C-alpha positions as CSV (number, residue, x, y, z in Angstrom):
1,M,-0.5,14.3,32.0
2,E,0.6,12.2,29.0
3,Y,2.8,13.5,26.2
4,R,3.0,12.4,22.6
5,N,5.1,13.2,19.6
6,L,3.7,15.8,17.2
7,G,4.1,13.8,14.1
8,Q,7.8,13.7,13.0
9,T,8.6,17.2,14.2
10,G,10.5,16.4,17.4
11,L,8.0,18.4,19.4
12,S,6.3,16.8,22.4
13,V,2.7,17.8,23.2
14,S,0.2,17.0,25.9
15,A,-2.5,14.5,25.1
16,L,-5.0,17.3,25.9
17,C,-4.8,20.6,24.0
18,L,-6.4,23.8,25.2
19,G,-8.8,25.1,22.7
20,T,-9.3,28.9,22.6
21,M,-12.2,29.8,20.3
22,T,-14.5,31.3,23.0
23,W,-11.9,33.8,24.2
24,G,-12.9,37.3,23.1
25,E,-16.6,36.4,22.7
26,Q,-17.8,34.3,25.7
27,N,-14.6,34.8,27.7
28,S,-12.9,37.9,28.8
29,E,-9.1,38.5,28.7
30,A,-8.8,37.8,32.4
31,E,-10.8,34.5,32.1
32,A,-8.6,33.4,29.2
33,H,-5.5,34.1,31.2
34,G,-7.0,32.1,34.1
35,Q,-7.7,29.1,31.8
36,M,-4.1,29.2,30.4
37,D,-2.7,29.3,34.0
38,L,-4.8,26.3,35.0
39,A,-3.9,24.3,31.9
40,L,-0.2,25.0,32.2
41,D,-0.3,24.1,36.0
42,N,-1.9,20.8,35.1
43,G,0.7,19.9,32.5
44,I,-1.0,21.0,29.3
45,N,1.7,22.5,27.1
46,F,-0.3,22.6,23.8
47,F,-2.6,25.6,22.9
48,D,-4.5,25.8,19.7
49,T,-5.9,29.1,18.2
50,A,-6.5,30.7,14.7
51,E,-6.6,34.1,13.1
52,L,-10.3,33.5,12.7
53,Y,-11.1,33.3,16.4
54,P,-13.2,34.0,18.4
55,I,-16.2,32.0,17.1
56,P,-18.7,33.0,15.8
57,P,-16.5,35.1,13.4
58,K,-17.1,38.8,13.3
59,A,-15.1,41.7,11.9
60,E,-15.1,43.5,15.2
61,T,-13.7,40.6,17.2
62,Q,-11.5,38.8,14.7
63,G,-8.0,38.3,16.1
64,R,-9.0,39.0,19.7
65,T,-8.3,35.4,20.8
66,E,-4.7,35.6,19.6
67,E,-4.3,39.0,21.3
68,Y,-5.4,37.4,24.7
69,I,-2.8,34.7,24.3
70,G,-0.2,37.3,23.4
71,S,-0.8,39.4,26.5
72,W,-0.6,36.2,28.6
73,L,2.7,35.1,27.0
74,S,4.1,38.6,27.5
75,D,3.0,38.7,31.2
76,R,3.9,35.2,32.2
77,K,7.2,35.0,30.3
78,C,6.7,31.3,29.6
79,R,6.8,31.1,25.8
80,D,9.4,28.2,26.0
81,R,6.9,26.1,28.0
82,V,4.1,26.3,25.4
83,V,3.7,24.6,22.0
84,L,1.5,27.1,20.2
85,A,-0.6,26.3,17.2
86,S,-2.5,28.7,15.0
87,K,-4.1,28.7,11.5
88,V,-4.5,30.7,8.4
89,L,-8.0,31.1,7.1
90,G,-9.2,28.9,4.3
91,R,-11.3,30.0,1.3
92,S,-13.9,32.5,2.5
93,K,-16.3,35.1,1.2
94,N,-15.5,37.4,4.1
95,A,-13.3,40.4,3.3
96,W,-12.3,41.8,6.7
97,F,-9.3,39.6,7.2
98,R,-7.0,41.2,4.6
99,D,-5.7,44.7,4.4
100,D,-6.6,45.2,0.7
101,G,-10.3,44.2,1.4
102,S,-10.1,41.1,-0.8
103,V,-11.9,37.9,0.2
104,A,-9.7,35.4,2.0
105,R,-7.9,32.8,0.0
106,V,-5.0,30.5,0.7
107,S,-2.6,32.4,-1.6
108,P,1.1,33.1,-0.9
109,A,0.3,36.7,-0.3
110,H,-2.6,36.0,2.1
111,I,-0.6,33.4,4.0
112,R,2.3,35.8,4.5
113,E,-0.1,38.5,5.7
114,A,-1.9,36.2,8.0
115,V,1.2,34.8,9.7
116,E,2.7,38.3,10.2
117,K,-0.5,39.5,11.8
118,S,-0.7,36.4,14.0
119,L,2.9,36.8,15.2
120,K,2.2,40.4,16.2
121,R,-1.0,39.6,18.0
122,L,0.6,36.6,19.8
123,Q,3.6,38.7,20.7
124,T,6.0,35.9,19.7
125,D,8.7,35.4,17.0
126,Y,7.5,32.0,15.9
127,I,4.4,29.7,15.8
128,D,5.2,26.1,16.6
129,L,2.5,24.5,14.4
130,Y,0.9,26.5,11.5
131,Q,-2.1,25.0,9.9
132,V,-4.3,25.7,6.9
133,H,-7.8,26.1,8.5
134,W,-9.6,24.5,5.6
135,P,-8.9,24.1,1.9
136,D,-8.7,26.8,-0.8
137,R,-10.4,24.5,-3.3
138,P,-14.2,24.8,-3.4
139,M,-15.7,22.1,-1.3
140,K,-18.0,21.4,1.7
141,V,-15.9,20.8,4.7
142,M,-18.4,20.4,7.5
143,G,-21.8,18.8,8.0
144,T,-21.7,16.0,5.4
145,L,-20.1,12.6,4.9
146,E,-20.4,12.8,1.1
147,Y,-18.1,14.5,-1.4
148,E,-20.0,17.0,-3.6
149,P,-18.2,18.1,-6.8
150,M,-17.8,21.8,-6.9
151,E,-15.9,23.9,-9.5
152,G,-13.8,27.0,-9.1
153,D,-10.3,28.3,-9.3
154,H,-8.0,27.6,-6.4
155,H,-4.4,27.8,-5.3
156,S,-2.6,24.5,-5.6
157,I,-1.4,22.5,-2.6
158,T,2.2,22.7,-4.1
159,E,1.9,26.5,-4.2
160,T,0.6,26.5,-0.6
161,L,3.5,24.3,0.6
162,G,6.0,26.5,-1.2
163,V,5.2,29.6,0.8
164,L,4.9,27.6,4.0
165,A,8.4,26.2,3.3
166,D,9.7,29.8,3.1
167,L,8.1,30.6,6.5
168,L,9.8,27.5,7.9
169,G,13.1,28.6,6.5
170,E,12.7,32.0,8.0
171,G,12.0,30.5,11.4
172,K,8.5,32.0,11.7
173,V,6.9,28.6,12.0
174,R,8.3,25.3,13.2
175,A,5.9,22.7,11.8
176,L,3.0,22.5,9.4
177,G,-0.5,21.0,9.6
178,V,-3.8,21.0,7.8
179,S,-7.4,21.2,9.1
180,N,-10.8,20.1,7.9
181,E,-9.0,18.2,5.2
182,S,-10.1,15.2,3.2
183,P,-8.1,12.0,2.5
184,W,-7.5,13.2,-1.1
185,G,-6.2,16.5,0.1
186,T,-4.0,14.9,2.8
187,M,-2.4,12.5,0.4
188,N,-1.8,15.3,-2.1
189,Y,0.0,17.3,0.6
190,L,2.2,14.2,1.3
191,H,2.8,13.6,-2.4
192,A,3.7,17.3,-3.0
193,S,6.2,17.2,-0.2
194,E,7.9,14.0,-1.6
195,S,7.8,14.9,-5.3
196,K,8.7,18.6,-4.9
197,S,11.1,18.3,-1.9
198,L,8.8,20.4,0.1
199,P,8.2,20.2,3.9
200,R,5.9,17.5,5.2
201,I,2.7,18.2,7.1
202,A,2.8,16.8,10.7
203,T,-0.9,16.8,11.7
204,I,-4.5,17.1,10.5
205,Q,-7.0,18.8,12.7
206,N,-10.5,17.5,12.0
207,A,-13.7,17.0,14.0
208,Y,-13.9,13.7,15.8
209,S,-16.2,12.6,18.6
210,L,-18.5,9.7,19.6
211,V,-21.1,11.0,17.1
212,N,-18.7,11.8,14.3
213,R,-16.1,9.1,13.7
214,A,-15.8,9.8,10.0
215,F,-12.0,10.1,10.4
216,E,-11.8,6.4,10.9
217,V,-13.1,5.7,7.4
218,G,-10.5,7.2,5.1
219,L,-8.0,9.1,7.2
220,S,-7.0,6.8,10.0
221,E,-5.0,4.6,7.7
222,I,-3.0,7.6,6.5
223,T,-2.3,8.4,10.1
224,H,-1.1,4.8,10.7
225,R,1.0,4.5,7.6
226,D,2.3,8.0,7.0
227,G,2.4,9.4,10.6
228,V,0.1,12.4,10.1
229,G,-1.6,12.5,13.6
230,L,-5.0,13.7,14.3
231,L,-5.7,16.8,16.5
232,A,-9.3,16.1,17.3
233,Y,-11.6,19.1,17.7
234,S,-15.3,19.1,18.9
235,P,-14.8,16.0,21.0
236,L,-17.8,17.0,23.0
237,A,-20.0,17.7,19.9
238,Q,-20.3,21.4,20.9
239,G,-21.3,20.5,24.4
240,Y,-24.0,18.0,23.5
241,L,-22.1,15.0,24.8
242,T,-21.9,16.6,28.2
243,G,-25.6,16.0,28.6
244,K,-26.4,19.7,29.3
245,Y,-28.9,19.9,26.5
246,E,-30.8,16.7,27.3
247,N,-34.6,16.8,27.3
248,G,-34.6,20.2,25.6
249,A,-32.6,21.9,28.3
250,L,-31.1,25.3,27.3
251,P,-28.6,26.4,30.0
252,K,-28.2,30.2,30.2
253,G,-24.9,31.3,28.7
254,S,-24.4,28.1,26.7
255,R,-23.3,28.4,23.0
256,K,-26.6,27.1,21.8
257,A,-28.5,29.7,23.9
258,L,-26.2,32.5,22.7
259,F,-25.7,31.6,19.0
260,N,-27.9,28.6,18.1
261,R,-25.3,27.3,15.6
262,A,-25.5,23.6,16.4
263,D,-27.8,22.3,13.7
264,R,-25.4,19.4,12.8
265,Y,-26.1,17.9,16.3
266,E,-29.9,18.2,16.3
267,S,-31.1,15.6,13.7
268,P,-33.4,13.0,15.2
269,E,-30.6,10.4,14.7
270,G,-28.0,12.6,16.3
271,L,-30.1,13.5,19.4
272,K,-30.9,9.8,19.9
273,A,-27.2,8.8,19.7
274,I,-26.2,11.6,22.0
275,S,-28.8,10.6,24.6
276,S,-27.6,7.0,24.4
277,Y,-24.0,7.9,25.1
278,V,-25.0,10.2,28.0
279,A,-27.2,7.5,29.5
280,L,-24.4,5.0,29.2
281,A,-22.0,7.2,31.0
282,K,-24.5,7.8,33.8
283,K,-25.3,4.1,34.1
284,R,-21.6,3.5,34.6
285,G,-21.3,6.3,37.2
286,L,-19.2,8.4,34.9
287,D,-19.2,12.0,33.9
288,P,-20.5,12.1,30.3
289,A,-18.1,14.7,29.2
290,Q,-15.1,12.8,30.6
291,M,-16.2,9.6,29.0
292,A,-16.6,11.3,25.6
293,L,-13.2,13.1,25.9
294,Q,-11.3,10.0,27.0
295,F,-12.7,7.9,24.2
296,V,-11.2,10.4,21.8
297,T,-7.9,10.7,23.6
298,T,-7.3,7.0,23.7
299,R,-7.8,6.4,20.0
300,P,-4.5,5.3,18.5
301,F,-4.5,7.9,15.7
302,V,-5.1,10.9,18.0
303,V,-2.1,13.0,18.9
304,S,-4.0,15.4,21.1
305,T,-7.7,16.2,21.9
306,I,-8.6,19.8,21.7
307,M,-11.0,20.7,24.5
308,G,-12.4,24.1,25.3
309,A,-14.3,25.5,28.2
310,T,-16.0,28.7,29.2
311,S,-15.4,28.2,33.0
312,L,-12.6,27.0,35.1
313,Q,-14.9,24.3,36.6
314,Q,-15.6,23.0,33.1
315,L,-11.9,23.0,32.3
316,E,-11.0,21.1,35.5
317,T,-13.5,18.5,34.6
318,N,-12.1,18.2,31.1
319,I,-8.5,18.0,32.3
320,T,-9.2,15.2,34.8
321,S,-10.7,13.1,32.0
322,I,-7.1,12.0,31.2
323,S,-7.2,9.7,34.3
324,L,-10.4,7.9,33.3
325,V,-10.0,4.2,32.5
326,L,-12.4,2.9,29.8
327,D,-12.7,-0.8,30.4
328,D,-13.4,-3.4,27.7
329,D,-17.1,-3.7,28.6
330,L,-17.7,0.0,28.4
331,L,-15.9,0.2,25.0
332,T,-18.1,-2.7,23.8
333,E,-21.2,-0.8,24.8
334,I,-19.9,2.3,23.1
335,E,-19.4,0.3,19.9
336,K,-22.9,-1.1,20.0
337,I,-24.3,2.5,20.1
338,H,-22.0,3.4,17.2
339,R,-23.0,0.5,15.1
340,S,-26.7,1.2,15.6
341,S,-26.3,4.9,14.7
342,P,-23.0,5.5,12.9
343,N,-21.7,9.1,12.5
344,P,-25.1,10.9,12.8
345,C,-23.4,14.3,13.2
346,P,-20.6,14.8,10.6
């Protein structure tokens, strides 16, 4: 396994990160424990979760993923071997997250409540990387490349960083990150840290895959010049880049079969691009999932690729992608597909 610096935090994390959003919905507690055992045995020391999980979000399952991680940490006694990331919910109309029944916001009070609950569920005294899951300001964060002006009150980035700074000072979190954030938002986090002597964000967790390389347009330069590394989620485009949905296939137990929440990957342009990447991998004798994962992992702005699985077999396939060599000819062919159909699934 390869290890990389988590921004400027001094923490070292595996180039592959274990995603957890299926635990408590598609995966049982025992299955979650088995995945964490396998990941740790293969050198993966970085786990990512959120107060929101599992997905799809439901009041009756919310927080269950963190509980599964907490029971594993308590049983295995290996907290010092794991870099643990979690997230506080962004702006939401849902009211089941907070004790007072209010809709979720990124306010100081809500952040404090969220981190205390996560610490309890995770059975730990600290979270290594604490992230804002998406912004408090009104905006579309998924499914579009364009910015659409939206009005509404919101808590400022300076206010958010202020309470996160307090949590750092109290030792409840060790580093800070953002997620589903824009170039404007990322730069304003950096500006607030410099102008107000507030802590600096270390990472940004955004979607990035062969069919969604939007991060390269406005955010990759920030990563290069300001050292805010990408934690790439959905590197397999919710499973589409594995090839399992090719030609209309609908595997039993797949996320599409269970929840049918993958519209962003089903435009004519998206399906054409996905099929092209799957065909390219097969032509080269490669596993499509491994090719898609390793493309993401080898990008210079990526700190870690967040990959999830619902079975140990899937997880083993994903982990071994780290050994795949993408030669120049293959990368040229990947780029040809990208140029013919750029970012069809934002």
